[in-house]
C-alpha positions in Angstrom: 0.1 0.2 0.3 1.1 3.4 -0.6 2.3 5.2 2.6 0.0 8.4 2.5 2.7 10.4 4.1 4.6 10.3 0.9 1.5 11.7 -0.8 1.0 14.4 1.9 4.6 15.2 1.1 4.3 15.3 -2.5 1.3 17.7 -1.8 2.5 20.0 0.6 5.7 20.8 -1.4 3.4 21.1 -4.6 1.0 23.8 -2.9 3.7 25.9 -1.3 2.9 29.6 -2.1 -0.3 28.7 -4.1 -3.0 29.6 -1.7 -4.3 25.9 -1.9 -4.3 23.8 1.8 -4.2 20.6 2.4 -7.3 19.6 3.9 -7.1 15.2 4.1 -5.5 12.5 2.4 -6.5 8.6 2.4 -5.3 5.9 0.9 -7.8 3.0 0.7 -7.8 -0.6 -0.1 -6.1 -0.8 -4.0 -4.2 1.9 -3.3 -7.5 4.3 -4.0 -5.3 7.9 -2.9 -8.1 10.5 -2.3 -6.6 13.7 -1.8 -9.0 16.9 -0.5 -7.9 20.4 -1.1 -9.3 23.9 -0.3 -8.8 27.7 -0.6 -9.9 30.6 0.9 -11.4 31.4 -2.8 -12.7 28.1 -3.4 -11.1 25.3 -5.2 -11.4 25.0 -9.1 -11.1 22.6 -11.4 -7.3 23.3 -12.4 -6.4 23.3 -8.8 -7.0 19.7 -8.7 -5.7 19.2 -11.8 -2.5 20.8 -11.0 -2.5 18.6 -8.3 -3.3 15.2 -9.7 -0.7 16.0 -12.6 1.9 16.8 -9.8 0.8 13.3 -7.7 1.1 11.8 -11.1 4.7 12.8 -11.9 6.5 12.0 -8.7 4.8 8.4 -8.4 5.9 5.3 -11.0 3.3 3.9 -12.2 6.2 0.5 -12.7 6.2 1.0 -8.9 3.0 1.8 -7.6 -0.3 0.9 -9.3 -2.8 3.3 -8.1 -6.2 5.4 -8.5 -6.2 9.2 -7.5 -9.3 11.7 -6.9 -8.7 14.7 -6.3 -11.5 17.2 -5.0 -12.5 19.6 -2.9 -13.8 18.8 0.9 -17.5 19.3 -0.1 -19.8 21.6 1.7 -21.5 18.9 4.5 -17.8 17.5 5.5 -16.8 18.2 9.2 -13.7 20.8 9.2 -10.0 18.9 9.4 -8.0 22.1 9.6 -7.8 25.5 10.9 -8.0 27.2 7.1 -11.2 25.9 7.2 -12.6 27.9 10.1 -10.9 31.1 8.2 -12.9 30.3 5.0 -16.2 30.2 6.9 -15.4 33.7 8.8 -18.5 35.3 8.8 -20.9 32.1 8.2 -23.0 30.1 9.6 -21.3 27.1 11.4 -22.1 24.2 13.9 -19.4 23.5 16.5 -19.8 20.2 18.7 -17.8 20.3 21.7 -16.0 17.3 23.4 -18.3 17.2 25.9 -21.9 17.0 23.6 -22.9 20.4 23.0 -23.7 21.8 20.1 -23.6 25.4 19.0 -24.8 27.1 16.0 -23.8 30.4 15.1 -21.6 32.8 13.0 -18.1 32.2 13.1 -16.9 35.6 13.7 -13.0 35.1 14.3 -10.8 32.4 13.5 -7.3 32.5 15.0 -4.4 30.4 15.5 -5.7 27.9 19.0 -9.2 29.5 18.9 -12.4 30.7 17.6 -15.1 32.9 18.3 -18.8 32.1 17.7 -21.8 34.4 18.0 -25.1 32.9 18.7 -28.2 33.6 20.1 -29.1 32.4 24.1 -32.8 32.5 25.9 -32.6 33.9 28.8 -35.5 33.3 31.2 -36.9 36.3 32.7 -34.0 39.5 31.7 -35.8 41.7 29.3 -33.5 43.9 26.8 -34.9 46.6 24.9 -34.9 45.8 21.2 -34.6 42.0 21.7 -37.8 39.9 21.6 -38.2 36.4 23.3 -35.5 37.1 26.0 -32.8 36.3 23.7 -28.9 37.8 24.0 -26.3 38.0 21.5 -23.6 35.8 22.9 -19.6 35.8 21.6 -17.8 32.3 22.9 -14.7 31.9 22.6 -13.7 28.0 21.7 -10.2 26.7 21.8 -9.6 24.1 18.9 -8.8 21.4 21.6 -12.1 22.0 22.8 -14.3 21.2 19.6 -15.4 17.8 18.8 -16.3 18.5 14.9 -17.9 21.5 13.3 -19.1 22.1 10.3 -20.6 24.5 7.8 -24.8 25.0 8.2 -26.3 24.9 4.4 -29.3 26.8 3.8 -31.4 27.4 1.2 -33.3 30.8 1.1 
């Protein structure tokens, strides 16, 4: 089986300075290689072709018999790298904490070790002018180490 670390090194070296970031690599039975890439502006078909050609140029077909797929991680997958949080600043996300608590709100900041998410919280008995149903706006900072999973919230208007 092809070593995923070899593929990772090829891709990381090849994308340096391009604005593309590596989200994930998996090598499955039968040497089926799946590479997931992204960039803040979104991935193009040309980005995927470039990575595919890069990997194909570094792996000898006489030594390795493999299938290769390069794509974006998609809209519904969990975030795997901090750059995905940067891409979604200003958008709605759902975070599941290690404690099991789920928070859905707007990702307002993404920094090196934590994020900030804004959401409305129901508070009984609190009356604040201009806010209905006793809702207050909460800004919560969450360390990456406290996040079990996070994903974009897809809404159709």
